[in-house]
PDB file of N, CA, C and O in Angstrom:
ATOM      1  N   MET A   1      18.189 -60.716 -21.664  1.00  0.00           N
ATOM      2  CA  MET A   1      17.973 -60.494 -20.246  1.00  0.00           C
ATOM      3  C   MET A   1      18.238 -61.796 -19.495  1.00  0.00           C
ATOM      4  O   MET A   1      17.816 -62.877 -19.905  1.00  0.00           O
ATOM      5  N   LEU A   2      18.924 -61.656 -18.424  1.00  0.00           N
ATOM      6  CA  LEU A   2      19.285 -62.814 -17.625  1.00  0.00           C
ATOM      7  C   LEU A   2      18.173 -63.070 -16.619  1.00  0.00           C
ATOM      8  O   LEU A   2      17.846 -62.203 -15.809  1.00  0.00           O
ATOM      9  N   ILE A   3      17.603 -64.246 -16.673  1.00  0.00           N
ATOM     10  CA  ILE A   3      16.516 -64.595 -15.763  1.00  0.00           C
ATOM     11  C   ILE A   3      17.088 -65.453 -14.644  1.00  0.00           C
ATOM     12  O   ILE A   3      17.691 -66.500 -14.882  1.00  0.00           O
ATOM     13  N   ILE A   4      16.884 -64.988 -13.431  1.00  0.00           N
ATOM     14  CA  ILE A   4      17.366 -65.718 -12.266  1.00  0.00           C
ATOM     15  C   ILE A   4      16.273 -66.674 -11.836  1.00  0.00           C
ATOM     16  O   ILE A   4      15.090 -66.335 -11.815  1.00  0.00           O
ATOM     17  N   LYS A   5      16.706 -67.892 -11.492  1.00  0.00           N
ATOM     18  CA  LYS A   5      15.737 -68.899 -11.082  1.00  0.00           C
ATOM     19  C   LYS A   5      15.063 -68.470  -9.783  1.00  0.00           C
ATOM     20  O   LYS A   5      15.737 -68.033  -8.850  1.00  0.00           O
ATOM     21  N   GLY A   6      13.789 -68.587  -9.717  1.00  0.00           N
ATOM     22  CA  GLY A   6      13.037 -68.201  -8.540  1.00  0.00           C
ATOM     23  C   GLY A   6      12.569 -66.756  -8.610  1.00  0.00           C
ATOM     24  O   GLY A   6      11.855 -66.285  -7.726  1.00  0.00           O
ATOM     25  N   HIS A   7      12.963 -66.072  -9.636  1.00  0.00           N
ATOM     26  CA  HIS A   7      12.547 -64.672  -9.813  1.00  0.00           C
ATOM     27  C   HIS A   7      11.187 -64.674 -10.486  1.00  0.00           C
ATOM     28  O   HIS A   7      11.022 -65.260 -11.556  1.00  0.00           O
ATOM     29  N   ASN A   8      10.239 -64.040  -9.882  1.00  0.00           N
ATOM     30  CA  ASN A   8       8.855 -64.062 -10.351  1.00  0.00           C
ATOM     31  C   ASN A   8       8.512 -62.766 -11.065  1.00  0.00           C
ATOM     32  O   ASN A   8       8.890 -61.691 -10.599  1.00  0.00           O
ATOM     33  N   LYS A   9       7.816 -62.843 -12.165  1.00  0.00           N
ATOM     34  CA  LYS A   9       7.399 -61.647 -12.888  1.00  0.00           C
ATOM     35  C   LYS A   9       6.291 -60.913 -12.140  1.00  0.00           C
ATOM     36  O   LYS A   9       6.193 -59.690 -12.231  1.00  0.00           O
ATOM     37  N   SER A  10       5.470 -61.632 -11.414  1.00  0.00           N
ATOM     38  CA  SER A  10       4.372 -60.993 -10.685  1.00  0.00           C
ATOM     39  C   SER A  10       4.905 -60.126  -9.543  1.00  0.00           C
ATOM     40  O   SER A  10       4.298 -59.106  -9.216  1.00  0.00           O
ATOM     41  N   SER A  11       6.019 -60.508  -8.937  1.00  0.00           N
ATOM     42  CA  SER A  11       6.595 -59.684  -7.870  1.00  0.00           C
ATOM     43  C   SER A  11       7.143 -58.382  -8.455  1.00  0.00           C
ATOM     44  O   SER A  11       7.075 -57.337  -7.809  1.00  0.00           O
ATOM     45  N   ASP A  12       7.688 -58.439  -9.685  1.00  0.00           N
ATOM     46  CA  ASP A  12       8.125 -57.212 -10.354  1.00  0.00           C
ATOM     47  C   ASP A  12       6.939 -56.291 -10.600  1.00  0.00           C
ATOM     48  O   ASP A  12       7.030 -55.075 -10.433  1.00  0.00           O
ATOM     49  N   MET A  13       5.838 -56.888 -10.995  1.00  0.00           N
ATOM     50  CA  MET A  13       4.633 -56.113 -11.302  1.00  0.00           C
ATOM     51  C   MET A  13       4.101 -55.434 -10.039  1.00  0.00           C
ATOM     52  O   MET A  13       3.720 -54.264 -10.089  1.00  0.00           O
ATOM     53  N   THR A  14       4.068 -56.143  -8.912  1.00  0.00           N
ATOM     54  CA  THR A  14       3.564 -55.538  -7.679  1.00  0.00           C
ATOM     55  C   THR A  14       4.521 -54.469  -7.170  1.00  0.00           C
ATOM     56  O   THR A  14       4.079 -53.459  -6.621  1.00  0.00           O
ATOM     57  N   GLU A  15       5.836 -54.676  -7.345  1.00  0.00           N
ATOM     58  CA  GLU A  15       6.799 -53.660  -6.922  1.00  0.00           C
ATOM     59  C   GLU A  15       6.651 -52.392  -7.747  1.00  0.00           C
ATOM     60  O   GLU A  15       6.714 -51.288  -7.206  1.00  0.00           O
ATOM     61  N   SER A  16       6.455 -52.539  -9.037  1.00  0.00           N
ATOM     62  CA  SER A  16       6.310 -51.355  -9.887  1.00  0.00           C
ATOM     63  C   SER A  16       4.985 -50.648  -9.588  1.00  0.00           C
ATOM     64  O   SER A  16       4.916 -49.419  -9.597  1.00  0.00           O
ATOM     65  N   GLN A  17       3.944 -51.424  -9.326  1.00  0.00           N
ATOM     66  CA  GLN A  17       2.661 -50.802  -8.976  1.00  0.00           C
ATOM     67  C   GLN A  17       2.773 -50.068  -7.642  1.00  0.00           C
ATOM     68  O   GLN A  17       2.234 -48.973  -7.483  1.00  0.00           O
ATOM     69  N   LEU A  18       3.471 -50.669  -6.694  1.00  0.00           N
ATOM     70  CA  LEU A  18       3.674 -50.033  -5.395  1.00  0.00           C
ATOM     71  C   LEU A  18       4.478 -48.744  -5.556  1.00  0.00           C
ATOM     72  O   LEU A  18       4.187 -47.739  -4.908  1.00  0.00           O
ATOM     73  N   PHE A  19       5.490 -48.781  -6.424  1.00  0.00           N
ATOM     74  CA  PHE A  19       6.300 -47.594  -6.690  1.00  0.00           C
ATOM     75  C   PHE A  19       5.450 -46.488  -7.320  1.00  0.00           C
ATOM     76  O   PHE A  19       5.596 -45.317  -6.967  1.00  0.00           O
ATOM     77  N   ILE A  20       4.585 -46.844  -8.230  1.00  0.00           N
ATOM     78  CA  ILE A  20       3.704 -45.861  -8.886  1.00  0.00           C
ATOM     79  C   ILE A  20       2.725 -45.264  -7.881  1.00  0.00           C
ATOM     80  O   ILE A  20       2.513 -44.052  -7.869  1.00  0.00           O
ATOM     81  N   VAL A  21       2.133 -46.100  -7.044  1.00  0.00           N
ATOM     82  CA  VAL A  21       1.183 -45.614  -6.037  1.00  0.00           C
ATOM     83  C   VAL A  21       1.889 -44.697  -5.040  1.00  0.00           C
ATOM     84  O   VAL A  21       1.344 -43.660  -4.663  1.00  0.00           O
ATOM     85  N   ALA A  22       3.093 -45.068  -4.612  1.00  0.00           N
ATOM     86  CA  ALA A  22       3.846 -44.228  -3.672  1.00  0.00           C
ATOM     87  C   ALA A  22       4.182 -42.884  -4.312  1.00  0.00           C
ATOM     88  O   ALA A  22       4.100 -41.846  -3.654  1.00  0.00           O
ATOM     89  N   GLY A  23       4.558 -42.895  -5.582  1.00  0.00           N
ATOM     90  CA  GLY A  23       4.847 -41.644  -6.287  1.00  0.00           C
ATOM     91  C   GLY A  23       3.616 -40.764  -6.409  1.00  0.00           C
ATOM     92  O   GLY A  23       3.701 -39.548  -6.234  1.00  0.00           O
ATOM     93  N   LEU A  24       2.476 -41.367  -6.707  1.00  0.00           N
ATOM     94  CA  LEU A  24       1.226 -40.599  -6.811  1.00  0.00           C
ATOM     95  C   LEU A  24       0.834 -39.985  -5.468  1.00  0.00           C
ATOM     96  O   LEU A  24       0.406 -38.832  -5.407  1.00  0.00           O
ATOM     97  N   ILE A  25       0.981 -40.757  -4.401  1.00  0.00           N
ATOM     98  CA  ILE A  25       0.642 -40.242  -3.068  1.00  0.00           C
ATOM     99  C   ILE A  25       1.588 -39.101  -2.686  1.00  0.00           C
ATOM    100  O   ILE A  25       1.149 -38.083  -2.150  1.00  0.00           O
ATOM    101  N   ALA A  26       2.882 -39.271  -2.960  1.00  0.00           N
ATOM    102  CA  ALA A  26       3.849 -38.213  -2.638  1.00  0.00           C
ATOM    103  C   ALA A  26       3.563 -36.944  -3.441  1.00  0.00           C
ATOM    104  O   ALA A  26       3.644 -35.839  -2.905  1.00  0.00           O
ATOM    105  N   SER A  27       3.230 -37.099  -4.717  1.00  0.00           N
ATOM    106  CA  SER A  27       2.926 -35.914  -5.532  1.00  0.00           C
ATOM    107  C   SER A  27       1.631 -35.253  -5.072  1.00  0.00           C
ATOM    108  O   SER A  27       1.529 -34.026  -5.093  1.00  0.00           O
ATOM    109  N   LEU A  28       0.650 -36.035  -4.660  1.00  0.00           N
ATOM    110  CA  LEU A  28      -0.599 -35.472  -4.147  1.00  0.00           C
ATOM    111  C   LEU A  28      -0.343 -34.672  -2.868  1.00  0.00           C
ATOM    112  O   LEU A  28      -0.887 -33.582  -2.695  1.00  0.00           O
ATOM    113  N   ILE A  29       0.481 -35.211  -1.980  1.00  0.00           N
ATOM    114  CA  ILE A  29       0.821 -34.492  -0.747  1.00  0.00           C
ATOM    115  C   ILE A  29       1.570 -33.200  -1.080  1.00  0.00           C
ATOM    116  O   ILE A  29       1.330 -32.167  -0.455  1.00  0.00           O
ATOM    117  N   GLY A  30       2.469 -33.254  -2.054  1.00  0.00           N
ATOM    118  CA  GLY A  30       3.192 -32.055  -2.473  1.00  0.00           C
ATOM    119  C   GLY A  30       2.269 -30.992  -3.043  1.00  0.00           C
ATOM    120  O   GLY A  30       2.409 -29.810  -2.730  1.00  0.00           O
ATOM    121  N   ILE A  31       1.333 -31.405  -3.874  1.00  0.00           N
ATOM    122  CA  ILE A  31       0.375 -30.456  -4.462  1.00  0.00           C
ATOM    123  C   ILE A  31      -0.502 -29.841  -3.379  1.00  0.00           C
ATOM    124  O   ILE A  31      -0.749 -28.635  -3.392  1.00  0.00           O
ATOM    125  N   LEU A  32      -0.973 -30.660  -2.441  1.00  0.00           N
ATOM    126  CA  LEU A  32      -1.805 -30.138  -1.352  1.00  0.00           C
ATOM    127  C   LEU A  32      -1.016 -29.175  -0.466  1.00  0.00           C
ATOM    128  O   LEU A  32      -1.557 -28.163  -0.021  1.00  0.00           O
ATOM    129  N   THR A  33       0.252 -29.477  -0.206  1.00  0.00           N
ATOM    130  CA  THR A  33       1.096 -28.580   0.590  1.00  0.00           C
ATOM    131  C   THR A  33       1.278 -27.247  -0.115  1.00  0.00           C
ATOM    132  O   THR A  33       1.195 -26.192   0.513  1.00  0.00           O
ATOM    133  N   PHE A  34       1.527 -27.292  -1.418  1.00  0.00           N
ATOM    134  CA  PHE A  34       1.686 -26.065  -2.201  1.00  0.00           C
ATOM    135  C   PHE A  34       0.397 -25.246  -2.196  1.00  0.00           C
ATOM    136  O   PHE A  34       0.436 -24.026  -2.042  1.00  0.00           O
ATOM    137  N   ALA A  35      -0.749 -25.918  -2.366  1.00  0.00           N
ATOM    138  CA  ALA A  35      -2.037 -25.211  -2.362  1.00  0.00           C
ATOM    139  C   ALA A  35      -2.296 -24.570  -0.999  1.00  0.00           C
ATOM    140  O   ALA A  35      -2.781 -23.441  -0.929  1.00  0.00           O
ATOM    141  N   TYR A  36      -1.977 -25.282   0.081  1.00  0.00           N
ATOM    142  CA  TYR A  36      -2.161 -24.740   1.427  1.00  0.00           C
ATOM    143  C   TYR A  36      -1.275 -23.516   1.643  1.00  0.00           C
ATOM    144  O   TYR A  36      -1.717 -22.519   2.213  1.00  0.00           O
ATOM    145  N   ALA A  37      -0.019 -23.593   1.186  1.00  0.00           N
ATOM    146  CA  ALA A  37       0.898 -22.458   1.331  1.00  0.00           C
ATOM    147  C   ALA A  37       0.385 -21.249   0.551  1.00  0.00           C
ATOM    148  O   ALA A  37       0.457 -20.122   1.040  1.00  0.00           O
ATOM    149  N   MET A  38      -0.130 -21.474  -0.651  1.00  0.00           N
ATOM    150  CA  MET A  38      -0.672 -20.368  -1.451  1.00  0.00           C
ATOM    151  C   MET A  38      -1.906 -19.763  -0.778  1.00  0.00           C
ATOM    152  O   MET A  38      -2.092 -18.546  -0.789  1.00  0.00           O
ATOM    153  N   PHE A  39      -2.746 -20.620  -0.192  1.00  0.00           N
ATOM    154  CA  PHE A  39      -3.932 -20.127   0.507  1.00  0.00           C
ATOM    155  C   PHE A  39      -3.525 -19.268   1.699  1.00  0.00           C
ATOM    156  O   PHE A  39      -4.099 -18.201   1.916  1.00  0.00           O
ATOM    157  N   GLN A  40      -2.538 -19.722   2.474  1.00  0.00           N
ATOM    158  CA  GLN A  40      -2.075 -18.955   3.630  1.00  0.00           C
ATOM    159  C   GLN A  40      -1.448 -17.634   3.194  1.00  0.00           C
ATOM    160  O   GLN A  40      -1.644 -16.607   3.845  1.00  0.00           O
ATOM    161  N   TRP A  41      -0.699 -17.657   2.101  1.00  0.00           N
ATOM    162  CA  TRP A  41      -0.068 -16.446   1.585  1.00  0.00           C
ATOM    163  C   TRP A  41      -1.129 -15.447   1.133  1.00  0.00           C
ATOM    164  O   TRP A  41      -1.024 -14.251   1.410  1.00  0.00           O
ATOM    165  N   ARG A  42      -2.159 -15.948   0.431  1.00  0.00           N
ATOM    166  CA  ARG A  42      -3.244 -15.072  -0.025  1.00  0.00           C
ATOM    167  C   ARG A  42      -3.983 -14.480   1.170  1.00  0.00           C
ATOM    168  O   ARG A  42      -4.365 -13.310   1.155  1.00  0.00           O
ATOM    169  N   ARG A  43      -4.182 -15.289   2.196  1.00  0.00           N
ATOM    170  CA  ARG A  43      -4.869 -14.814   3.397  1.00  0.00           C
ATOM    171  C   ARG A  43      -4.047 -13.736   4.100  1.00  0.00           C
ATOM    172  O   ARG A  43      -4.588 -12.736   4.572  1.00  0.00           O
ATOM    173  N   SER A  44      -2.746 -13.950   4.163  1.00  0.00           N
ATOM    174  CA  SER A  44      -1.854 -12.976   4.784  1.00  0.00           C
ATOM    175  C   SER A  44      -1.865 -11.659   4.015  1.00  0.00           C
ATOM    176  O   SER A  44      -1.915 -10.586   4.615  1.00  0.00           O
ATOM    177  N   ILE A  45      -1.818 -11.740   2.694  1.00  0.00           N
ATOM    178  CA  ILE A  45      -1.852 -10.533   1.864  1.00  0.00           C
ATOM    179  C   ILE A  45      -3.181  -9.819   2.061  1.00  0.00           C
ATOM    180  O   ILE A  45      -3.218  -8.595   2.185  1.00  0.00           O
ATOM    181  N   SER A  46      -4.266 -10.575   2.090  1.00  0.00           N
ATOM    182  CA  SER A  46      -5.591  -9.984   2.265  1.00  0.00           C
ATOM    183  C   SER A  46      -5.689  -9.285   3.616  1.00  0.00           C
ATOM    184  O   SER A  46      -6.250  -8.194   3.719  1.00  0.00           O
ATOM    185  N   LEU A  47      -5.139  -9.920   4.653  1.00  0.00           N
ATOM    186  CA  LEU A  47      -5.180  -9.331   5.988  1.00  0.00           C
ATOM    187  C   LEU A  47      -4.372  -8.041   6.041  1.00  0.00           C
ATOM    188  O   LEU A  47      -4.797  -7.067   6.664  1.00  0.00           O
ATOM    189  N   SER A  48      -3.213  -8.028   5.393  1.00  0.00           N
ATOM    190  CA  SER A  48      -2.406  -6.805   5.398  1.00  0.00           C
ATOM    191  C   SER A  48      -3.105  -5.692   4.624  1.00  0.00           C
ATOM    192  O   SER A  48      -3.010  -4.524   5.003  1.00  0.00           O
ATOM    193  N   TRP A  49      -3.815  -6.043   3.534  1.00  0.00           N
ATOM    194  CA  TRP A  49      -4.583  -5.030   2.792  1.00  0.00           C
ATOM    195  C   TRP A  49      -5.693  -4.461   3.666  1.00  0.00           C
ATOM    196  O   TRP A  49      -5.928  -3.252   3.668  1.00  0.00           O
ATOM    197  N   MET A  50      -6.384  -5.340   4.416  1.00  0.00           N
ATOM    198  CA  MET A  50      -7.471  -4.872   5.275  1.00  0.00           C
ATOM    199  C   MET A  50      -6.931  -3.957   6.367  1.00  0.00           C
ATOM    200  O   MET A  50      -7.564  -2.956   6.704  1.00  0.00           O
ATOM    201  N   LYS A  51      -5.760  -4.291   6.928  1.00  0.00           N
ATOM    202  CA  LYS A  51      -5.159  -3.431   7.952  1.00  0.00           C
ATOM    203  C   LYS A  51      -4.783  -2.076   7.367  1.00  0.00           C
ATOM    204  O   LYS A  51      -4.976  -1.043   8.007  1.00  0.00           O
ATOM    205  N   ALA A  52      -4.246  -2.083   6.150  1.00  0.00           N
ATOM    206  CA  ALA A  52      -3.864  -0.817   5.506  1.00  0.00           C
ATOM    207  C   ALA A  52      -5.092   0.044   5.236  1.00  0.00           C
ATOM    208  O   ALA A  52      -5.050   1.261   5.421  1.00  0.00           O
ATOM    209  N   ILE A  53      -6.176  -0.573   4.803  1.00  0.00           N
ATOM    210  CA  ILE A  53      -7.412   0.175   4.547  1.00  0.00           C
ATOM    211  C   ILE A  53      -7.955   0.754   5.845  1.00  0.00           C
ATOM    212  O   ILE A  53      -8.388   1.906   5.881  1.00  0.00           O
ATOM    213  N   ALA A  54      -7.935  -0.044   6.915  1.00  0.00           N
ATOM    214  CA  ALA A  54      -8.418   0.446   8.210  1.00  0.00           C
ATOM    215  C   ALA A  54      -7.558   1.607   8.701  1.00  0.00           C
ATOM    216  O   ALA A  54      -8.077   2.582   9.244  1.00  0.00           O
ATOM    217  N   ARG A  55      -6.228   1.500   8.508  1.00  0.00           N
ATOM    218  CA  ARG A  55      -5.338   2.592   8.903  1.00  0.00           C
ATOM    219  C   ARG A  55      -5.644   3.862   8.129  1.00  0.00           C
ATOM    220  O   ARG A  55      -5.661   4.953   8.698  1.00  0.00           O
ATOM    221  N   SER A  56      -5.885   3.724   6.839  1.00  0.00           N
ATOM    222  CA  SER A  56      -6.157   4.919   6.035  1.00  0.00           C
ATOM    223  C   SER A  56      -7.483   5.548   6.440  1.00  0.00           C
ATOM    224  O   SER A  56      -7.608   6.773   6.468  1.00  0.00           O
ATOM    225  N   LYS A  57      -8.477   4.714   6.755  1.00  0.00           N
ATOM    226  CA  LYS A  57      -9.762   5.266   7.212  1.00  0.00           C
ATOM    227  C   LYS A  57      -9.595   5.977   8.547  1.00  0.00           C
ATOM    228  O   LYS A  57     -10.177   7.038   8.769  1.00  0.00           O
ATOM    229  N   LYS A  58      -8.797   5.388   9.437  1.00  0.00           N
ATOM    230  CA  LYS A  58      -8.563   5.992  10.745  1.00  0.00           C
ATOM    231  C   LYS A  58      -7.852   7.333  10.582  1.00  0.00           C
ATOM    232  O   LYS A  58      -8.220   8.319  11.221  1.00  0.00           O
ATOM    233  N   ASN A  59      -6.837   7.366   9.728  1.00  0.00           N
ATOM    234  CA  ASN A  59      -6.113   8.613   9.486  1.00  0.00           C
ATOM    235  C   ASN A  59      -7.017   9.650   8.829  1.00  0.00           C
ATOM    236  O   ASN A  59      -6.907  10.841   9.120  1.00  0.00           O
ATOM    237  N   ARG A  60      -7.903   9.210   7.951  1.00  0.00           N
ATOM    238  CA  ARG A  60      -8.824  10.131   7.303  1.00  0.00           C
ATOM    239  C   ARG A  60      -9.756  10.763   8.337  1.00  0.00           C
ATOM    240  O   ARG A  60     -10.040  11.959   8.274  1.00  0.00           O
ATOM    241  N   LYS A  61     -10.230   9.955   9.290  1.00  0.00           N
ATOM    242  CA  LYS A  61     -11.104  10.494  10.339  1.00  0.00           C
ATOM    243  C   LYS A  61     -10.357  11.509  11.189  1.00  0.00           C
ATOM    244  O   LYS A  61     -10.909  12.548  11.550  1.00  0.00           O
ATOM    245  N   LYS A  62      -9.087  11.206  11.511  1.00  0.00           N
ATOM    246  CA  LYS A  62      -8.291  12.144  12.305  1.00  0.00           C
ATOM    247  C   LYS A  62      -8.110  13.454  11.562  1.00  0.00           C
ATOM    248  O   LYS A  62      -8.275  14.529  12.138  1.00  0.00           O
ATOM    249  N   SER A  63      -7.772  13.368  10.288  1.00  0.00           N
ATOM    250  CA  SER A  63      -7.507  14.592   9.531  1.00  0.00           C
ATOM    251  C   SER A  63      -8.781  15.411   9.363  1.00  0.00           C
ATOM    252  O   SER A  63      -8.727  16.639   9.418  1.00  0.00           O
ATOM    253  N   THR A  64      -9.933  14.757   9.158  1.00  0.00           N
ATOM    254  CA  THR A  64     -11.172  15.529   9.036  1.00  0.00           C
ATOM    255  C   THR A  64     -11.540  16.149  10.374  1.00  0.00           C
ATOM    256  O   THR A  64     -12.086  17.252  10.413  1.00  0.00           O
ATOM    257  N   ARG A  65     -11.248  15.457  11.471  1.00  0.00           N
ATOM    258  CA  ARG A  65     -11.542  16.015  12.784  1.00  0.00           C
ATOM    259  C   ARG A  65     -10.680  17.256  13.024  1.00  0.00           C
ATOM    260  O   ARG A  65     -11.165  18.263  13.540  1.00  0.00           O
ATOM    261  N   ILE A  66      -9.414  17.181  12.652  1.00  0.00           N
ATOM    262  CA  ILE A  66      -8.526  18.337  12.810  1.00  0.00           C
ATOM    263  C   ILE A  66      -9.010  19.494  11.949  1.00  0.00           C
ATOM    264  O   ILE A  66      -9.030  20.642  12.392  1.00  0.00           O
ATOM    265  N   LEU A  67      -9.403  19.184  10.711  1.00  0.00           N
ATOM    266  CA  LEU A  67      -9.919  20.238   9.833  1.00  0.00           C
ATOM    267  C   LEU A  67     -11.181  20.870  10.416  1.00  0.00           C
ATOM    268  O   LEU A  67     -11.353  22.087  10.354  1.00  0.00           O
ATOM    269  N   GLN A  68     -12.054  20.053  10.975  1.00  0.00           N
ATOM    270  CA  GLN A  68     -13.279  20.584  11.572  1.00  0.00           C
ATOM    271  C   GLN A  68     -12.944  21.489  12.752  1.00  0.00           C
ATOM    272  O   GLN A  68     -13.548  22.550  12.910  1.00  0.00           O
ATOM    273  N   LEU A  69     -11.988  21.079  13.582  1.00  0.00           N
ATOM    274  CA  LEU A  69     -11.605  21.912  14.721  1.00  0.00           C
ATOM    275  C   LEU A  69     -10.985  23.226  14.256  1.00  0.00           C
ATOM    276  O   LEU A  69     -11.253  24.281  14.830  1.00  0.00           O
ATOM    277  N   LEU A  70     -10.159  23.160  13.219  1.00  0.00           N
ATOM    278  CA  LEU A  70      -9.566  24.382  12.695  1.00  0.00           C
ATOM    279  C   LEU A  70     -10.636  25.310  12.136  1.00  0.00           C
ATOM    280  O   LEU A  70     -10.596  26.521  12.354  1.00  0.00           O
ATOM    281  N   MET A  71     -11.594  24.731  11.412  1.00  0.00           N
ATOM    282  CA  MET A  71     -12.665  25.553  10.852  1.00  0.00           C
ATOM    283  C   MET A  71     -13.519  26.150  11.965  1.00  0.00           C
ATOM    284  O   MET A  71     -13.914  27.313  11.893  1.00  0.00           O
ATOM    285  N   TYR A  72     -13.802  25.353  12.993  1.00  0.00           N
ATOM    286  CA  TYR A  72     -14.594  25.854  14.113  1.00  0.00           C
ATOM    287  C   TYR A  72     -13.853  26.985  14.813  1.00  0.00           C
ATOM    288  O   TYR A  72     -14.454  27.989  15.196  1.00  0.00           O
ATOM    289  N   GLY A  73     -12.534  26.814  14.978  1.00  0.00           N
ATOM    290  CA  GLY A  73     -11.731  27.857  15.609  1.00  0.00           C
ATOM    291  C   GLY A  73     -11.734  29.133  14.788  1.00  0.00           C
ATOM    292  O   GLY A  73     -11.796  30.228  15.346  1.00  0.00           O
ATOM    293  N   ALA A  74     -11.669  29.005  13.469  1.00  0.00           N
ATOM    294  CA  ALA A  74     -11.686  30.192  12.606  1.00  0.00           C
ATOM    295  C   ALA A  74     -13.029  30.897  12.709  1.00  0.00           C
ATOM    296  O   ALA A  74     -13.075  32.121  12.831  1.00  0.00           O
ATOM    297  N   TRP A  75     -14.122  30.145  12.663  1.00  0.00           N
ATOM    298  CA  TRP A  75     -15.450  30.753  12.780  1.00  0.00           C
ATOM    299  C   TRP A  75     -15.638  31.360  14.166  1.00  0.00           C
ATOM    300  O   TRP A  75     -16.236  32.426  14.318  1.00  0.00           O
ATOM    301  N   ASN A  76     -15.118  30.666  15.169  1.00  0.00           N
ATOM    302  CA  ASN A  76     -15.252  31.147  16.534  1.00  0.00           C
ATOM    303  C   ASN A  76     -14.514  32.478  16.700  1.00  0.00           C
ATOM    304  O   ASN A  76     -15.017  33.384  17.365  1.00  0.00           O
ATOM    305  N   ARG A  77     -13.327  32.603  16.102  1.00  0.00           N
ATOM    306  CA  ARG A  77     -12.576  33.857  16.178  1.00  0.00           C
ATOM    307  C   ARG A  77     -13.308  34.985  15.463  1.00  0.00           C
ATOM    308  O   ARG A  77     -13.241  36.142  15.878  1.00  0.00           O
ATOM    309  N   LEU A  78     -13.998  34.643  14.397  1.00  0.00           N
ATOM    310  CA  LEU A  78     -14.720  35.681  13.657  1.00  0.00           C
ATOM    311  C   LEU A  78     -15.968  36.148  14.404  1.00  0.00           C
ATOM    312  O   LEU A  78     -16.312  37.330  14.371  1.00  0.00           O
ATOM    313  N   LEU A  79     -16.635  35.227  15.068  1.00  0.00           N
ATOM    314  CA  LEU A  79     -17.922  35.549  15.680  1.00  0.00           C
ATOM    315  C   LEU A  79     -17.795  36.127  17.085  1.00  0.00           C
ATOM    316  O   LEU A  79     -18.604  36.966  17.479  1.00  0.00           O
ATOM    317  N   VAL A  80     -16.792  35.692  17.849  1.00  0.00           N
ATOM    318  CA  VAL A  80     -16.659  36.138  19.235  1.00  0.00           C
ATOM    319  C   VAL A  80     -15.677  37.305  19.273  1.00  0.00           C
ATOM    320  O   VAL A  80     -14.558  37.190  18.773  1.00  0.00           O
ATOM    321  N   PRO A  81     -16.087  38.418  19.860  1.00  0.00           N
ATOM    322  CA  PRO A  81     -15.171  39.565  19.963  1.00  0.00           C
ATOM    323  C   PRO A  81     -13.965  39.220  20.835  1.00  0.00           C
ATOM    324  O   PRO A  81     -14.056  38.360  21.712  1.00  0.00           O
ATOM    325  N   LYS A  82     -12.833  39.892  20.596  1.00  0.00           N
ATOM    326  CA  LYS A  82     -11.598  39.575  21.308  1.00  0.00           C
ATOM    327  C   LYS A  82     -11.651  39.994  22.773  1.00  0.00           C
ATOM    328  O   LYS A  82     -11.091  39.312  23.631  1.00  0.00           O
ATOM    329  N   ASP A  83     -12.309  41.093  23.064  1.00  0.00           N
ATOM    330  CA  ASP A  83     -12.313  41.564  24.448  1.00  0.00           C
ATOM    331  C   ASP A  83     -13.340  40.836  25.307  1.00  0.00           C
ATOM    332  O   ASP A  83     -13.341  40.991  26.528  1.00  0.00           O
ATOM    333  N   LEU A  84     -14.204  40.051  24.693  1.00  0.00           N
ATOM    334  CA  LEU A  84     -15.224  39.317  25.438  1.00  0.00           C
ATOM    335  C   LEU A  84     -14.644  37.971  25.864  1.00  0.00           C
ATOM    336  O   LEU A  84     -14.282  37.147  25.024  1.00  0.00           O
ATOM    337  N   THR A  85     -14.561  37.760  27.156  1.00  0.00           N
ATOM    338  CA  THR A  85     -14.078  36.476  27.655  1.00  0.00           C
ATOM    339  C   THR A  85     -15.242  35.765  28.309  1.00  0.00           C
ATOM    340  O   THR A  85     -15.981  36.347  29.103  1.00  0.00           O
ATOM    341  N   VAL A  86     -15.389  34.533  27.972  1.00  0.00           N
ATOM    342  CA  VAL A  86     -16.506  33.749  28.495  1.00  0.00           C
ATOM    343  C   VAL A  86     -15.927  32.667  29.386  1.00  0.00           C
ATOM    344  O   VAL A  86     -15.029  31.929  28.980  1.00  0.00           O
ATOM    345  N   ALA A  87     -16.437  32.579  30.585  1.00  0.00           N
ATOM    346  CA  ALA A  87     -15.987  31.540  31.508  1.00  0.00           C
ATOM    347  C   ALA A  87     -17.006  30.415  31.475  1.00  0.00           C
ATOM    348  O   ALA A  87     -18.187  30.616  31.758  1.00  0.00           O
ATOM    349  N   TYR A  88     -16.530  29.234  31.126  1.00  0.00           N
ATOM    350  CA  TYR A  88     -17.409  28.066  31.095  1.00  0.00           C
ATOM    351  C   TYR A  88     -17.345  27.375  32.439  1.00  0.00           C
ATOM    352  O   TYR A  88     -16.263  27.077  32.945  1.00  0.00           O
ATOM    353  N   VAL A  89     -18.508  27.123  33.013  1.00  0.00           N
ATOM    354  CA  VAL A  89     -18.556  26.474  34.311  1.00  0.00           C
ATOM    355  C   VAL A  89     -19.056  25.077  34.158  1.00  0.00           C
ATOM    356  O   VAL A  89     -19.172  24.351  35.146  1.00  0.00           O
TER     357      VAL A  89
END
């Protein structure tokens, strides 16, 4: 190895330590960014699942309401004679 006059071994050591610290900080920032992205993705998926569940519950209520009205109409037709008209005031 060619040693240049005025070249210090301690400066090499501090440069390599600085390089290692910079690499560790960059990797830590990368890991934190990845974790944040995964958290946001999980939150988005969870929110879409909650919306889908709410939609299905809403549709279920609508369908049961329609069924109840149909059943009421069927019972009403059976119980009320056809020639009897009732005026609601």
